[in-house]
N, C-alpha and C positions, 0 to 999 in steps of 0.2 A: 375262769372267768369265758364267761362264753363267746362264740363269736358277736352276737345278735349285742355287748358293750365295747367289743372294738373298730367295730365300723367307724369311721372318719370323717365327723360333722363339714364339709365342706361350707363355704359361706355361701354360693349361691344356690344351696339348698333352699337360704331363706327367704328369697328370693322368689323362688317355687313353690315356698306353701305360701307369700304375700300375694302371689296372683289369682293362686286360685282362690283366700280369703278374700279375694279385693274382689273374683266373679258370684258367691256366696252374697254376699254386702251389695249387688248389682241384681241379681236377682232379688234381692227384698228388698231393694230400691223402689224397685218398679211398679210391688204391694206398695209401697209407702208414696208416694209422691205422683206416678206416671196415673195409675188404674183411677184411682179411687176423685179422678179429675174427670178423666176416662170416660166411667161411669158415666157422673153426674149429669155427662154433657150426652151420653149416652139415652138414660134413663128420660131426665130432665131434671127431677126429684125424687130423692137419694137417703132414706132415715142414716142417720148417723149410726143410732145402733146397733144395722146390718151391717158398716162396717166394721163394728168394732166384732161383732157375731163371723164374719166371714172371716175376719182375723184370727176368729179361735178356732175357726176347722181349717183351717190352710193351717197352719202350724202345729196339727194331730201330726202330723209325722217324726218331726220332733219329741214328743215324747217316747218313741217306740226305736232309737238309739240304740236300749242294751240287747235285740234281737239283729241291729249291723252291726255290732262289737263281738259278739257272739262269731259272728259270719268270718268276717275278717278277720279275729286271734285265730280261727280255727282252721278255715280253706284258705284254696290260695293254688295260682301254678304252679309250679313248679321253676321251669325258666326264666318265668314271666314275676311272678314274688308274690308276697303274701299280700301288699296292699291294692301293689297299682293293675290288678284286673277290676277289682274291684271301685275303684275311683276311678276309671275310665270310665266303663259300662258304663254307670251307675250318673254321672252328669251328664254325660254325653246324653241321653236317656231324659232329662229336663232340657240341652239344648232343643231338642229334637219338638220336643211337646212346644217349645219358644216356636218355634217353627211351624207350628200345626195354629199357632196363635192368632200368626201371622195370616192367613190364608181371607182372603176375602170375603167369603159364605162360612165362616166358625160365626160367627156372634151376628145378633141382633139384635135389637130395645126388647123383646120378648124374655129371652132366652140369658142376657146378658150377668148379672150374676151369680144364676148356676155354674155356666159355664166357665165364666174366672170362680168361682168356689172348689171345683170339680177339676180345674183344669191346673189351677194351684196346689190341690190339695198333692197332685200325683208331681208335679215339679215337684214341692221340696219333698216329697218322695225322697225324688232323686238330689236334689240336693241333700237333704240330713244325710243321710245312707253313703250318699261323698265325704260331708263332712266327716262324720266317725271315724270314715281308715284313715280317712287324713292325721286326722289327732293324733290316731295311734301310729300311723310314718312317722310323727314330729317325735311322739314320747317312745321313737322305738333307737330315735337318732338322737334325740339331743341333748348336752351332757346336764347335771340338774343344775348347777350354775345358771345356765341358762338360760332354764324357764321362763322366767318370769318375765326375761326382754322378750325369748321369741313368742312367747304367747299373746301378750303383751301388742305388739307391733302390729302378729297376726289380726290379731283382734282389731285395731291403728286399721290396716288396709280394707278389712272387709266395715271397716267406716268411712273408709276411702270409695270405696264401692257404690256409696248413699251420697255420697259426694259427685259422684262421675253419674249418677244416676237421676242427678236432681236435676240441678243446674245446665250440664248438656246435653244432656237430652231431651229435655223440656226447648233446648237455645233448635237445639236441629226441629223437636218437632214446632215449633213457633216461625221459626226463617220459612217453613216450608220444604228444606231438604233431607227430611222421613216425614213422611206420617208414620203415628202408631202402632201400626199391622206393619210396617216397613220395621221400624227398630224394634218387635218382636223379634222376629226373623232375623235380623244382623245377631241382639247379643242368645239368641242360638245356636248361633257360629260360632261364637267369639266362646262361649261359653265351654260346648264341643272341645275347640280345638285347646283352651285353657288345660284341658283335663291334661291332654296327650303331654302334657312338659315334662309331670311326672318321673316319664320315663328317665332320667337324667337322674336319677337318684338312687344313689345306692343303697340295694335292702341288704339288710342281713340276709347271710346265705341259713341261717340257719337260728331257733329260735329258739325256749323253753319251753315243753310240749306242754297247751294247752287243753288239760282233762274238764272240762264244759264241768261235769257235775258237782265234781268236790273240788272248783275253784269258783265255784256261784257257792258254792257253800259258806267258802266263804267271807265270800261280798256282804254275806248276811246276818253270822252269827259270831257278830263285833259292836263295841258299842260305840269308838273309832268309826266307820265306816257313815251306822245309823247317823251319827254326830256329822261327819260331813254331804252325805242325801239331803237330809234340814239344811244345814246352809246354803247346802244347790236353793234349794225348791223356792226356802226363801228370800237368796242373794235378788230372784231374776224377778219378782213380785211384779215390778214396776217397769221392766226395762223395754220390753214392746207397746208396752203407752207412751211412754214417754216422745219420739220421732210423733207420730202420728196424730196425737194429739194438741203439745206443741205446735204442733203449727196448723191446723185447724183452727185454734184457737186466733195465731195470732191473723188467721184469715180471717177471721170475723171480726176482729179488732181492727182490720186491715179497711172491710167495708167490701173486700171483694166475695167474698159467699154469706149469703143470706142465709138468719139463724132464726128458726122458728120451734121453738122448742129443741126438739133433738133430730130434725130437721135439718137438710141442709141440701143451697138450690146455687144455682150462678146467678146476678141476677145480669147475665148481658151472655151473650155467644163469644165477647175476646177470650183468644186463644193466650189471651199473657198472661193469663191465672200461672198455668201452665210451667209459666219460668220462676215469677214470684213465689210458687214455691218451692222448685227446684233450691231455688238464691236460699229460702226458711228453712228446708233441712239444708242442705253446704254447709252452713253455720253450724248449725245442731252438729253435722257428723262431725264440721273437722274440732269444736271442742269436744268429740268422740278420741278424735286422735292423737288428741293433745290430752287429756285423761289417760288412753290408754294407755301411750310410751310411761306419759310420767310414773304412772301407778305400775307399772310394771319395772322399773329401774329402781323404784324405793324398793318398791317388793326385792330384789334380788339385791342393792347396795347392801338400804340399808337393815332393815325385817318386813316379813309382813302381816303382822301383825300390824303394825305400824301405818303402813299400805291401806289398811282394810279400812279401819279407823279413819281416817283422812276420808276414804271414800263416801261413809255414810253421813259425816259430819258433810260435805259438798254435797248432798245428796238433800241432805234435810234445808241445808239454805237456798241452792236454787228451787225447790219447790213452793219454797212462803216467796219467795221472792215473782214467780210465775202469780201468787196471787194479790201483789198489788193493783191498788184502781191506777197504774200509769197510763200513760200514750203507747202506743202499738210499736215503736220505734226502740225506746225506751226494754221493752219486753222483748225485742226481738234480739238486742242483751244480754239479756237474763237466762235467752233462751240457749246461751251457748255454755253455760254455764249448769242449763241439765244434760246439756252433750258431753262437758268434761264427768259429769257425774257417773253418767253411765259406763262412756272408758273409761275410768277409773274402777268401780264397782267391779267391771267387768273383768280388766285386769286382776286388781288383787285376789277373784276369788279365781281367777283361773294359775291367776301363782299358788295356790290353796293346794287343790285342788289335782292339780297332776303329781306335784311334790306329794305325795298320799297315794294316785295313780302306778307311783312309782315304786309300791311296798305290793303291787299286784304283777312280777315280772310276766309270767304267764300268761294272764288279757288283760292286759294293760290297756287296750281299746276298751275291751268293753268293760271294764270299770268306768274308767274318763264317762264315755258316753253315759255309765248307769248318772253320771252325777250330770248330766247334762241331759238325762233324760228329766232327771226332777225339779233342773233349772229350768226347762221349755213347759215341765205341766204350772212349775212357779207361775210363766208367763203367762202361758194361756188362762190360770186362772188370773192372775193380776187385770188378762184382756176383759174376760170376761166378767166378771165383778164391775169392770168401769161402764162394761155396757149395759151393765141391770144397772147401777149406780143415778149413771146419763140420764136411763129411761124414766128414774125416779124420782129424778131431783131436777128434769134438763140444765143442769148449771154444770161449768164445767169448772169453777172455783173450789164447788165440793169435789168435785174430780180431782185435786192436783191434791186438795188438803188430805184427801186418802191414801192420795201414794205418800205424803210426807209421813203421813206417821203410818203407816202402814210397811213402808220398806225400811223399814227401821227392825223389822219385827226380825231378820237377818242375822242384826251384827247381835241379837241375842241369841239366837245359833249359832256364831262364831265364835261366842264365849267357852261352848262348852264342848270346844275340840282341844287337846295337849299341845303347847308348842312344837313340843318334837315330834307332834306327828305330818307337823306341816313348814318347819322352818327347818332349812337345808343346814343353816350354818349349828344348827343346834344337834341336826341328826350326823354332822362330822364330828362336831364332841363327844 
């Protein structure tokens, strides 16, 4: 037994993981809640398809998580640890960029889209890199029987970040406590501070030796892992689209956003839309938290297979409900089911993939990042397809139909994976 397996898992480690995932969610929430409205306010008229394609570009760093995983598995600082230097360095890099975005002379109406696209790409490079390494730290020290709950709760706290980034930050902007640039600076400072909490986690002093060529080859020369990659790819096809376009669709139904084809504009200069959009995101994100926690609990306490099945059933029903010709306040209730579906899907996916990652102890972070890279590729493909469909049809209902049908491809991929590869109870037996 290696020392890696002997590290005692402290209960407060979960809180440290949670706060880091929380700020990952906050970083993402600013691009989902604050920045779209900020751009419309800056530019005047903004094509909705540009939001989708901007989301595709800034999501690119998540595709390359395998490279961050390799570096995190192979290199570190002897006295500080293998994981912590990467987490602190890359997350602090993102925080610094947020602070630069808050400078008054950074953005104007001519360069707003370009600046947010480039800076968003770099910010998410740091966030994705830090996320990859903290995933590896979680895999290093979390017992198998707690993986579903810990990963599910982490995902839930990431969504709490979306909750905080919605109504809280929007309220600060609307009431004049902070303007948007000051908000960027605040988020940058807090992002840097939360990364330093990882110094309180005891890392293993020794790890199984990572032989990059040998162990990478092992990740690609068997059917089990390719099935897991396929499941990862299609499981995330609709996740990034859900929060963004559900909230935009409801704002249109409420009359707070004007829509002509794919073009979006503000009927007035009232900043109250920030707050309303924040509340919409909050409702969806609360659903995500509930779904993530329930999905993780069922995955660990019952079976992971049942948790995955339930995730896809809830997703399909929720998206078809959004297509119903109902008043916006009824659709608002249904949007919480979309959130539950997204959270449940991710926690059940994470429970499956983290278990398989344990079968690559030398490079568990790299393997998990490989799966998440496929998942993020699937998310970008879903966002790009949504942009194409919306441009071609100018119909949000057709977008929801695509999501409802296309989202179930992941279930077909999951059915190809053997039960003993992902059920921890079956592995023990």
